[in-house]
C-alpha positions in Angstrom: 1.3 22.5 -3.2 1.2 23.6 0.9 -0.5 20.2 3.2 -2.2 20.3 6.6 -2.9 17.7 9.2 0.9 15.6 8.5 1.2 13.0 10.9 4.2 13.7 13.2 5.0 10.0 13.5 6.3 8.2 10.0 3.2 7.0 8.2 3.5 3.2 8.0 1.7 0.1 6.6 -2.0 0.7 9.0 -2.3 4.5 7.0 -1.8 2.9 3.6 -3.7 0.9 1.1 -1.6 -2.3 0.0 -0.1 -2.2 -3.1 0.5 -5.3 -5.8 2.0 -5.1 -8.9 -0.4 -4.3 -10.8 -2.6 -1.4 -9.1 -1.6 1.6 -11.2 -0.4 4.3 -8.7 -1.3 7.8 -11.4 -2.7 10.5 -9.4 -2.6 8.9 -6.1 -0.6 9.8 -3.3 2.0 7.6 -2.6 3.5 6.9 0.9 7.6 5.7 0.7 9.4 3.9 3.2 11.3 5.8 5.3 14.0 4.1 5.6 14.5 5.3 1.7 14.6 9.2 2.8 17.5 11.0 2.8 18.9 12.0 6.1 18.3 15.8 5.9 14.5 14.9 5.9 13.3 12.3 8.0 10.0 13.4 8.6 6.4 12.4 7.7 5.5 15.3 5.4 8.8 13.6 3.0 6.7 10.1 2.8 4.5 12.2 0.9 4.8 12.2 -3.0 1.8 12.4 -5.6 2.4 10.1 -8.5 2.5 12.4 -12.0 2.6 8.9 -14.0 4.1 5.7 -14.6 6.1 3.6 -16.6 9.1 4.3 -18.1 11.2 6.9 -17.0 14.0 8.5 -19.4 17.5 7.1 -17.5 20.7 6.0 -18.4 19.1 2.2 -18.2 16.8 0.7 -21.0 13.2 0.1 -19.6 13.5 1.1 -15.8 10.0 0.9 -14.6 9.4 3.6 -12.2 6.9 6.1 -10.8 6.8 9.5 -11.8 6.1 11.9 -8.4 6.4 15.1 -7.3 6.2 15.8 -3.5 3.7 17.6 -2.3 5.3 20.6 -0.2 8.9 20.1 -0.5 11.0 19.2 -3.8 10.3 19.6 -7.5 9.2 16.3 -9.5 11.7 13.1 -9.4 10.9 9.1 -10.0 10.5 6.0 -7.5 11.4 2.5 -8.0 7.9 0.9 -7.0 10.0 -1.2 -4.2 10.5 2.5 -2.1 7.3 2.4 -1.7 5.4 1.7 1.3 1.7 2.2 -0.3 -1.5 4.6 -1.2 -2.2 6.7 1.6 -5.7 6.0 2.3 -8.4 8.1 1.0 -10.0 9.1 4.6 -6.2 10.5 5.7 -5.7 12.3 1.9 -9.0 14.4 2.7 -7.5 15.2 6.3 -4.6 16.9 4.3 -6.5 19.6 2.9 -4.7 19.9 0.0 
């Protein structure tokens, strides 16, 4: 899925709805903290992920609570820790992406 109108600078808390521990991320566009991006992925488009599910993700550690996501424009499904999430992208910015 390609997106239009991605910012040219990193997304910040000003672009997000703050998260609490109790928010269900399923179906929402998440913004990942810039410092959690891999060295070759240091650009705003790589901060955006859509949550496909939330729960215990198959992993080597039992009871690991992760967010199952897929990157909107750049890589296959993966899992993220809640601590890597800056927030939920504000609805008006989601609309501007023209997904």
